[in-house]
N, C-alpha and C positions, 0 to 999 in steps of 0.2 A: 710313449705314445700312449701312457696309460689312460688318456681319458676319453679314449675311445670305448673302452670297457666299461666306463661307469655306467651304473642304473641309473635309468633316468624316473626320476618319482611322477606317481599319478595326481601328484597335488598340483591344480592348477590354479591355486588361490593367489600366486604371483602375478599373474596377468588380471591385473588391475583391471575392473571396469567389464572383463567376460565370464569372469567364475567366480561363484560364492559357495563357500562351504557348509551345510546345514547343517546346525548346530544341535539339529534332535536327532541324525543317524550318519554326521560326518561326511555325508555323500557330496562330491563337485558336482555341482551343479550350474550350466549356461546360464547365465544373468538373462538372456534375451529370453530363454524357458520360463526362467523364475517369472518375467514380468507379465509373459502369454496367462501362467497361472497363478496370476496375482499375490506373486511370492510365498506360494503355498509350496512345498516339497512333494512333488509326485512320489517319493517314496514312502515317506513315515508322516507326510500331512501336518508337515512343523509348519508354521505360521512366520516367515520371516518378516524382518520389520519393514513397513511401506513408508517411503518418504510423505512429504505435506504433498506434494503433486500429485503423486499417487493417489493419496486418500480423494482428493477433490476429485479426479478423473474417474474413480472408482464411484464416488457416490452421485456424483451431480449427471443429470440426463446428456447422454451421448459424450460423456467425458467434455464438455463444454461449458463454461464459462467467461464472466468480464470481469477480470481483475482491478483492483482498486488500489489505488495508494503506492503502487511498485514502484516509485522512485523515491519514497521517503528513504533517509539513510541514518544511522546512528552516528552522532559528534562524541568527542572526548573530553565533556565538560572537567572533566576531575583531572583530566592527563595521566589516568591511570597507566602504572607500568608493574607487572609479575616479571616473568620469565620474558615476556613477549609483551611489546606497548600495546594496549588496546586496538588503533588504527591498523595493526598490522593484523593482530585476530580476525578482526573483521572482514580486510582484503583477502586473507586466507579463508574463511569461512565463504564468502561472496565466491571466489576463486572453485570452492570445492561443490559448491551446491548450485551456484546461478542464481543466487538470491541474495537482495540487498540487506533482509534482515530474516528471522526467524518464523515472523507469522507472514501469511500470505492470505489477503481478504477479495473476497468475489462474491458477484452475484450469480445465481444459477439456479436451475431447478431441478427437482426431486420428485419424481412422478408426473410433472407438469406441473407443481408447484413450485412458484417461486420463491427463494430463501436467501438471506443472507448468510455467508459463510467463512470463517475463519478458522484456519490450519495451521497449526505448528509445524515447523522442519527440526527435528532433533540435530541433524547434521550442523546445522549453524548454532554454533557454539551450546550445544547440548539444547536446543528449544528454548533457551532462558528467555525470559521477559523482561525486555528494557522499556524505556521511553518509547520508541518509535513501535514496537510490537504492540504495547498496550495503546498507544494514540491508532493504532490501526484497527485493534479488538473494537474501540470506544467508536471509532467512526462507523464500525460496522453496524453497532448495536444502535446506535443514531440514525441509519441508513432503515434498520429494521423497523425502529420505532417511526419514523417518517412514512413509509409505506405500510406499516403495519404488516410486515412480512416476518415469516418465523425466522429465529439466528440459532445456526450450528456453529459450534464451537469443538473443534478437532484439538484434544489436547496431546502434547509429546513435548514435555518440559522437564527441565532441570530446575525449576524454580527461576527465582528471582536473576537477574543477572548482576553477579557481584563486581563485574567492572563499571557500574552506574552508580554502585554504592545505594546510599539514599536516596537518590534520585527512581532506581529500580524500585525498591519496596513501597512509595507512594504509588506508582503506576497502579497495585494492587487495588488500592482503594479507589483511582480513578475507574477501574473498569468494574468493581464493585457496584459504584454508583450509579454507571451507564445500566448497569442489568438492573438495577433495583428501578429505576426508570420504566423498564420493558416489563416487569413483573408488575409494578402500579397501572400500565396501560394492558396489561393481561396480552401482551403480544410472548409467544411461546419464545422461550429458550433452552436449547438442547446442548448438555456436554457430551462429548464422545471420549473418553478417558482411554486412549492408546498405549502401546508399549513406546518407550518404558515409563510413563507418569503412573 
């Protein structure tokens, strides 16, 4: 009966979704306490990563917004497979994050000023930009242009989505063109670079 004598580890990180370990001081912290404190460690003040939804909730008035294009999902036009088929990666990312893509677009307000916003979710395939994410950002830019509202883009990305090949790379030009139209119309565009970008 030696198992009754085993020491119990103080490391609670095995309880997924309940505990997190601070990278700054290695302290075990309850996730709900971190959420209350905007994911800042109360011991060492280290800032842990916020997800895209938490960033929108933090920045937009009363944590409220109207999401756009949530139903858009990626397809697999290249039939890409490495260790895992691309559709399986998409399903796993959706199950983990509750999202259909790495980009969330919304209309909300900051101090009463209505803005269009896009936030990237690093937990969805590294926040990589694919066809759907670029389409969502482009549509947000078009809404900003149409209504003459500022556009806020919160980046947390690993770059272009390799599983979509050159289709993904072309999206950067598409987004740049949309941002160029905002610039010519003198509509403000603000980029916030976040961890790990």
